[in-house]
py3Dmol code that shows the C-alpha trace and the ligand (Angstrom):
import py3Dmol

protein = """\
ATOM      1  CA  MET A   1     168.614 110.022 149.893  1.00  0.00           C
ATOM      2  CA  GLN A   2     168.907 106.741 151.745  1.00  0.00           C
ATOM      3  CA  MET A   3     167.063 103.482 151.226  1.00  0.00           C
ATOM      4  CA  ASN A   4     167.206 101.183 154.231  1.00  0.00           C
ATOM      5  CA  TYR A   5     164.779  98.385 153.459  1.00  0.00           C
ATOM      6  CA  CYS A   6     163.709  96.373 150.445  1.00  0.00           C
ATOM      7  CA  PRO A   7     160.362  97.747 149.166  1.00  0.00           C
ATOM      8  CA  GLU A   8     159.328  94.173 148.169  1.00  0.00           C
ATOM      9  CA  CYS A   9     160.324  91.953 151.103  1.00  0.00           C
ATOM     10  CA  GLY A  10     161.293  94.411 153.833  1.00  0.00           C
ATOM     11  CA  ALA A  11     164.777  92.966 154.408  1.00  0.00           C
ATOM     12  CA  SER A  12     167.529  95.443 155.154  1.00  0.00           C
ATOM     13  CA  LEU A  13     169.559  96.421 152.130  1.00  0.00           C
ATOM     14  CA  GLU A  14     173.307  96.387 151.706  1.00  0.00           C
ATOM     15  CA  ARG A  15     175.625  98.370 149.482  1.00  0.00           C
ATOM     16  CA  ARG A  16     177.084  96.314 146.669  1.00  0.00           C
ATOM     17  CA  VAL A  17     178.816  96.897 143.365  1.00  0.00           C
ATOM     18  CA  VAL A  18     176.350  95.694 140.735  1.00  0.00           C
ATOM     19  CA  ALA A  19     177.309  94.686 137.192  1.00  0.00           C
ATOM     20  CA  GLY A  20     180.728  96.217 137.612  1.00  0.00           C
ATOM     21  CA  GLU A  21     179.398  99.743 137.893  1.00  0.00           C
ATOM     22  CA  PRO A  22     181.758 101.885 139.895  1.00  0.00           C
ATOM     23  CA  ARG A  23     179.133 103.279 142.252  1.00  0.00           C
ATOM     24  CA  ASN A  24     177.545 101.170 144.944  1.00  0.00           C
ATOM     25  CA  HIS A  25     173.924 100.142 144.559  1.00  0.00           C
ATOM     26  CA  TRP A  26     171.519  99.003 147.231  1.00  0.00           C
ATOM     27  CA  PHE A  27     171.091  95.244 147.049  1.00  0.00           C
ATOM     28  CA  CYS A  28     168.555  92.904 148.672  1.00  0.00           C
ATOM     29  CA  ARG A  29     170.176  89.611 149.706  1.00  0.00           C
ATOM     30  CA  THR A  30     166.761  87.975 150.109  1.00  0.00           C
ATOM     31  CA  CYS A  31     165.366  88.910 146.685  1.00  0.00           C
ATOM     32  CA  LYS A  32     168.885  88.820 145.171  1.00  0.00           C
ATOM     33  CA  VAL A  33     168.242  91.922 143.082  1.00  0.00           C
ATOM     34  CA  PRO A  34     169.415  95.541 143.188  1.00  0.00           C
ATOM     35  CA  ARG A  35     166.947  98.049 144.634  1.00  0.00           C
ATOM     36  CA  HIS A  36     167.460 101.447 143.065  1.00  0.00           C
ATOM     37  CA  ASP A  37     166.867 104.782 144.701  1.00  0.00           C
ATOM     38  CA  HIS A  38     166.518 106.657 141.437  1.00  0.00           C
ATOM     39  CA  PRO A  39     164.793 110.062 141.467  1.00  0.00           C
ATOM     40  CA  MET A  40     161.017 110.191 141.451  1.00  0.00           C
ATOM     41  CA  ILE A  41     159.277 112.016 138.597  1.00  0.00           C
ATOM     42  CA  VAL A  42     156.780 114.726 139.472  1.00  0.00           C
ATOM     43  CA  VAL A  43     154.392 115.924 136.777  1.00  0.00           C
ATOM     44  CA  THR A  44     152.678 119.260 137.057  1.00  0.00           C
ATOM     45  CA  CYS A  45     150.773 121.749 134.908  1.00  0.00           C
ATOM     46  CA  PHE A  46     150.466 125.524 135.032  1.00  0.00           C
ATOM     47  CA  VAL A  47     146.911 126.320 133.959  1.00  0.00           C
ATOM     48  CA  ALA A  48     146.366 129.957 133.063  1.00  0.00           C
ATOM     49  CA  CYS A  49     143.136 131.902 132.697  1.00  0.00           C
ATOM     50  CA  GLY A  50     144.237 135.317 131.497  1.00  0.00           C
ATOM     51  CA  LYS A  51     147.086 136.218 133.831  1.00  0.00           C
ATOM     52  CA  ARG A  52     145.845 134.064 136.655  1.00  0.00           C
ATOM     53  CA  LEU A  53     147.232 130.626 137.517  1.00  0.00           C
ATOM     54  CA  LEU A  54     145.503 127.634 139.036  1.00  0.00           C
ATOM     55  CA  TRP A  55     146.619 126.735 142.580  1.00  0.00           C
ATOM     56  CA  VAL A  56     145.390 124.029 144.933  1.00  0.00           C
ATOM     57  CA  GLN A  57     145.375 123.906 148.717  1.00  0.00           C
ATOM     58  CA  ARG A  58     146.608 120.494 149.829  1.00  0.00           C
ATOM     59  CA  ASP A  59     144.438 118.290 152.010  1.00  0.00           C
ATOM     60  CA  LEU A  60     147.066 115.543 152.361  1.00  0.00           C
ATOM     61  CA  GLU A  61     150.181 115.310 154.457  1.00  0.00           C
ATOM     62  CA  PRO A  62     152.856 116.402 153.992  1.00  0.00           C
ATOM     63  CA  LYS A  63     152.180 120.132 153.707  1.00  0.00           C
ATOM     64  CA  ARG A  64     148.473 119.808 154.468  1.00  0.00           C
ATOM     65  CA  GLY A  65     146.737 123.192 154.218  1.00  0.00           C
ATOM     66  CA  LEU A  66     149.499 124.762 152.144  1.00  0.00           C
ATOM     67  CA  TRP A  67     149.167 125.854 148.534  1.00  0.00           C
ATOM     68  CA  ALA A  68     150.831 124.422 145.430  1.00  0.00           C
ATOM     69  CA  ILE A  69     150.545 124.174 141.697  1.00  0.00           C
ATOM     70  CA  PRO A  70     148.595 120.956 140.967  1.00  0.00           C
ATOM     71  CA  GLY A  71     150.887 117.985 140.435  1.00  0.00           C
ATOM     72  CA  GLY A  72     152.097 114.685 141.772  1.00  0.00           C
ATOM     73  CA  TYR A  73     154.105 111.587 141.067  1.00  0.00           C
ATOM     74  CA  LEU A  74     153.944 110.054 137.629  1.00  0.00           C
ATOM     75  CA  GLU A  75     152.366 106.613 137.814  1.00  0.00           C
ATOM     76  CA  SER A  76     153.457 103.481 135.981  1.00  0.00           C
ATOM     77  CA  GLY A  77     152.054 103.235 132.463  1.00  0.00           C
ATOM     78  CA  GLU A  78     151.311 106.934 132.071  1.00  0.00           C
ATOM     79  CA  THR A  79     152.886 109.349 129.661  1.00  0.00           C
ATOM     80  CA  LEU A  80     154.106 112.588 131.217  1.00  0.00           C
ATOM     81  CA  ALA A  81     151.165 114.581 129.818  1.00  0.00           C
ATOM     82  CA  GLN A  82     148.650 111.923 130.882  1.00  0.00           C
ATOM     83  CA  GLY A  83     149.994 112.103 134.427  1.00  0.00           C
ATOM     84  CA  ALA A  84     149.811 115.896 134.516  1.00  0.00           C
ATOM     85  CA  ALA A  85     146.233 115.824 133.141  1.00  0.00           C
ATOM     86  CA  ARG A  86     145.243 113.238 135.762  1.00  0.00           C
ATOM     87  CA  GLU A  87     146.586 115.416 138.571  1.00  0.00           C
ATOM     88  CA  LEU A  88     144.600 118.416 137.269  1.00  0.00           C
ATOM     89  CA  ARG A  89     141.446 116.324 137.251  1.00  0.00           C
ATOM     90  CA  GLU A  90     142.051 114.763 140.673  1.00  0.00           C
ATOM     91  CA  GLU A  91     143.168 117.876 142.534  1.00  0.00           C
ATOM     92  CA  ALA A  92     141.193 120.644 140.868  1.00  0.00           C
ATOM     93  CA  GLY A  93     138.446 119.064 138.784  1.00  0.00           C
ATOM     94  CA  VAL A  94     139.910 120.662 135.655  1.00  0.00           C
ATOM     95  CA  LEU A  95     139.386 118.401 132.646  1.00  0.00           C
ATOM     96  CA  LEU A  96     141.951 118.859 129.909  1.00  0.00           C
ATOM     97  CA  SER A  97     143.058 116.226 127.436  1.00  0.00           C
ATOM     98  CA  PRO A  98     146.800 115.487 127.524  1.00  0.00           C
ATOM     99  CA  GLU A  99     147.082 116.817 123.952  1.00  0.00           C
ATOM    100  CA  ARG A 100     146.226 120.302 125.220  1.00  0.00           C
ATOM    101  CA  LEU A 101     149.234 120.414 127.541  1.00  0.00           C
ATOM    102  CA  ALA A 102     152.426 122.002 126.175  1.00  0.00           C
ATOM    103  CA  LEU A 103     155.832 121.056 127.539  1.00  0.00           C
ATOM    104  CA  TYR A 104     157.119 124.036 129.485  1.00  0.00           C
ATOM    105  CA  MET A 105     159.712 123.295 132.186  1.00  0.00           C
ATOM    106  CA  THR A 106     161.919 120.541 133.434  1.00  0.00           C
ATOM    107  CA  GLY A 107     163.663 120.621 136.760  1.00  0.00           C
ATOM    108  CA  THR A 108     166.147 118.550 138.672  1.00  0.00           C
ATOM    109  CA  ILE A 109     166.011 118.959 142.443  1.00  0.00           C
ATOM    110  CA  THR A 110     168.958 116.940 143.677  1.00  0.00           C
ATOM    111  CA  PHE A 111     168.430 117.463 147.409  1.00  0.00           C
ATOM    112  CA  ILE A 112     164.994 115.829 147.370  1.00  0.00           C
ATOM    113  CA  ASN A 113     165.891 113.336 144.639  1.00  0.00           C
ATOM    114  CA  GLN A 114     163.142 114.492 142.265  1.00  0.00           C
ATOM    115  CA  VAL A 115     162.811 115.405 138.641  1.00  0.00           C
ATOM    116  CA  TYR A 116     159.832 117.489 137.678  1.00  0.00           C
ATOM    117  CA  VAL A 117     158.270 117.977 134.290  1.00  0.00           C
ATOM    118  CA  ALA A 118     155.856 120.877 133.986  1.00  0.00           C
ATOM    119  CA  PHE A 119     153.355 121.555 131.236  1.00  0.00           C
ATOM    120  CA  ARG A 120     151.232 124.633 130.612  1.00  0.00           C
ATOM    121  CA  ALA A 121     147.707 125.082 129.322  1.00  0.00           C
ATOM    122  CA  THR A 122     145.193 127.883 128.866  1.00  0.00           C
ATOM    123  CA  VAL A 123     141.541 127.787 129.820  1.00  0.00           C
ATOM    124  CA  GLU A 124     138.685 130.184 129.122  1.00  0.00           C
ATOM    125  CA  THR A 125     136.986 130.041 132.510  1.00  0.00           C
ATOM    126  CA  THR A 126     138.085 129.766 136.134  1.00  0.00           C
ATOM    127  CA  ASP A 127     135.867 126.756 136.783  1.00  0.00           C
ATOM    128  CA  CYS A 128     137.490 124.321 139.186  1.00  0.00           C
ATOM    129  CA  MET A 129     136.474 122.117 142.073  1.00  0.00           C
ATOM    130  CA  PRO A 130     138.686 120.716 144.814  1.00  0.00           C
ATOM    131  CA  GLY A 131     139.089 116.948 144.691  1.00  0.00           C
ATOM    132  CA  VAL A 132     139.552 114.560 147.601  1.00  0.00           C
ATOM    133  CA  GLU A 133     143.215 115.570 147.933  1.00  0.00           C
ATOM    134  CA  SER A 134     142.473 119.319 148.043  1.00  0.00           C
ATOM    135  CA  GLN A 135     140.810 121.662 150.523  1.00  0.00           C
ATOM    136  CA  ALA A 136     140.345 124.405 147.963  1.00  0.00           C
ATOM    137  CA  CYS A 137     141.506 125.547 144.562  1.00  0.00           C
ATOM    138  CA  GLY A 138     141.467 128.784 142.654  1.00  0.00           C
ATOM    139  CA  PHE A 139     143.011 130.988 139.980  1.00  0.00           C
ATOM    140  CA  PHE A 140     145.307 133.664 141.395  1.00  0.00           C
ATOM    141  CA  ALA A 141     146.986 136.682 139.840  1.00  0.00           C
ATOM    142  CA  ARG A 142     150.599 137.182 140.917  1.00  0.00           C
ATOM    143  CA  GLY A 143     149.680 139.695 143.603  1.00  0.00           C
ATOM    144  CA  ASP A 144     146.977 137.479 145.088  1.00  0.00           C
ATOM    145  CA  CYS A 145     149.062 134.307 145.420  1.00  0.00           C
ATOM    146  CA  PRO A 146     149.326 132.733 148.868  1.00  0.00           C
ATOM    147  CA  TRP A 147     153.114 133.234 148.840  1.00  0.00           C
ATOM    148  CA  GLU A 148     153.279 133.045 152.647  1.00  0.00           C
ATOM    149  CA  HIS A 149     151.583 129.652 152.648  1.00  0.00           C
ATOM    150  CA  VAL A 150     153.191 127.728 149.814  1.00  0.00           C
ATOM    151  CA  ALA A 151     153.959 124.036 150.192  1.00  0.00           C
ATOM    152  CA  TYR A 152     157.151 124.045 148.113  1.00  0.00           C
ATOM    153  CA  PRO A 153     158.949 127.408 148.346  1.00  0.00           C
ATOM    154  CA  GLU A 154     161.936 125.843 146.580  1.00  0.00           C
ATOM    155  CA  VAL A 155     160.049 126.188 143.288  1.00  0.00           C
ATOM    156  CA  ASN A 156     158.758 129.742 143.871  1.00  0.00           C
ATOM    157  CA  ASP A 157     161.206 131.148 141.334  1.00  0.00           C
ATOM    158  CA  SER A 158     159.851 128.791 138.691  1.00  0.00           C
ATOM    159  CA  ILE A 159     156.299 129.933 139.457  1.00  0.00           C
ATOM    160  CA  ARG A 160     157.336 133.596 139.273  1.00  0.00           C
ATOM    161  CA  GLN A 161     158.806 132.835 135.847  1.00  0.00           C
ATOM    162  CA  VAL A 162     155.390 131.629 134.697  1.00  0.00           C
ATOM    163  CA  TYR A 163     153.835 134.955 135.738  1.00  0.00           C
ATOM    164  CA  ASP A 164     156.668 136.741 133.903  1.00  0.00           C
ATOM    165  CA  ASP A 165     155.899 134.740 130.760  1.00  0.00           C
ATOM    166  CA  LEU A 166     152.179 135.498 131.106  1.00  0.00           C
ATOM    167  CA  ASP A 167     153.012 139.213 131.393  1.00  0.00           C
ATOM    168  CA  ARG A 168     155.249 139.239 128.331  1.00  0.00           C
ATOM    169  CA  GLY A 169     152.819 137.029 126.395  1.00  0.00           C
ATOM    170  CA  THR A 170     155.443 134.586 125.116  1.00  0.00           C
ATOM    171  CA  PHE A 171     156.488 131.288 126.592  1.00  0.00           C
ATOM    172  CA  GLY A 172     159.938 129.840 126.533  1.00  0.00           C
ATOM    173  CA  VAL A 173     160.884 126.331 127.473  1.00  0.00           C
ATOM    174  CA  TRP A 174     162.813 126.299 130.718  1.00  0.00           C
ATOM    175  CA  GLN A 175     165.137 123.976 132.532  1.00  0.00           C
ATOM    176  CA  ALA A 176     165.899 124.316 136.207  1.00  0.00           C
ATOM    177  CA  GLN A 177     168.727 122.745 138.135  1.00  0.00           C
ATOM    178  CA  MET A 178     168.582 122.943 141.883  1.00  0.00           C
ATOM    179  CA  SER A 179     171.057 121.678 144.427  1.00  0.00           C
ATOM    180  CA  GLN A 180     171.589 122.757 148.011  1.00  0.00           C
ATOM    181  CA  SER A 181     174.114 125.353 146.907  1.00  0.00           C
ATOM    182  CA  ARG A 182     172.827 126.469 143.538  1.00  0.00           C
ATOM    183  CA  TYR A 183     169.615 127.399 141.739  1.00  0.00           C
ATOM    184  CA  LEU A 184     169.802 127.813 138.000  1.00  0.00           C
ATOM    185  CA  LEU A 185     166.879 128.507 135.680  1.00  0.00           C
ATOM    186  CA  GLN A 186     167.764 128.615 132.001  1.00  0.00           C
ATOM    187  CA  GLU A 187     165.642 129.250 128.955  1.00  0.00           C
ATOM    188  CA  VAL A 188     166.119 126.648 126.267  1.00  0.00           C
ATOM    189  CA  VAL A 189     166.458 128.347 122.900  1.00  0.00           C
ATOM    190  CA  GLN A 190     166.445 126.388 119.656  1.00  0.00           C
ATOM    191  CA  GLY A 191     169.764 126.762 117.888  1.00  0.00           C
ATOM    192  CA  GLY A 192     171.072 129.097 120.534  1.00  0.00           C
ATOM    193  CA  ASP A 193     172.490 129.087 123.999  1.00  0.00           C
ATOM    194  CA  ARG A 194     170.858 132.060 125.678  1.00  0.00           C
ATOM    195  CA  ALA A 195     170.978 131.395 129.381  1.00  0.00           C
ATOM    196  CA  VAL A 196     169.193 133.311 132.098  1.00  0.00           C
ATOM    197  CA  GLN A 197     170.790 132.760 135.458  1.00  0.00           C
ATOM    198  CA  LYS A 198     168.850 133.404 138.624  1.00  0.00           C
ATOM    199  CA  PRO A 199     170.436 133.937 142.031  1.00  0.00           C
ATOM    200  CA  PRO A 200     170.275 131.164 144.625  1.00  0.00           C
ATOM    201  CA  CYS A 201     166.784 130.718 145.975  1.00  0.00           C
ATOM    202  CA  SER A 202     166.693 132.193 149.476  1.00  0.00           C
ATOM    203  CA  SER A 203     163.240 131.016 150.454  1.00  0.00           C
ATOM    204  CA  ARG A 204     164.193 127.472 151.474  1.00  0.00           C
TER     205      ARG A 204
END
"""
ligand_1 = """\
1
ZN
Zn 163.909 91.968 149.049
"""
view = py3Dmol.view(width=600, height=400)
view.addModel(protein, "pdb")
view.setStyle({"model": 0}, {"cartoon": {"style": "trace"}})
view.addModel(ligand_1, "xyz")
view.setStyle({"model": 1}, {"stick": {}})
view.zoomTo()
view.show()
């Protein structure tokens, strides 16, 4: 992940040791402040109706026309659940209060410099309506998913885990760690250390 220009003034950035920290930070000589390239936070929510999950077909670049679980970047001033609820409303017209979203998965995707936080929720009906960022939306059972047309195949294993949890009727809390060489999805168990390791994701 490389930052070339200052997001405030547009000047080119230089590497500099800041505050004695051993790693180099990007620094703007014009603004005289460090400019960090910290990971972006993506909030998402798996909404289930029975054993079907809500998907949206993107109408924005990148990945226009491809399908994804509703989600997007957390905005300043939002809590994680507020951001996930906003994305559901904007992309699929599904209105759920943040209190109805249960924390479900966290993921670190080092090669795209993102952290995602996923919630889950259950609804009684499949009512949804594509928003301005979506071409379509719908609730799909595992066998009906548009697997050949997904926007982010790197998280397919996480989505399959949701269908597994729907089938077994119990929901763990999961943490995923993804790097170029390794994909690890582990169930977080209170007071225990039961780990489920998945093979490297081959669909990238
Ligand atoms: Zn600057």
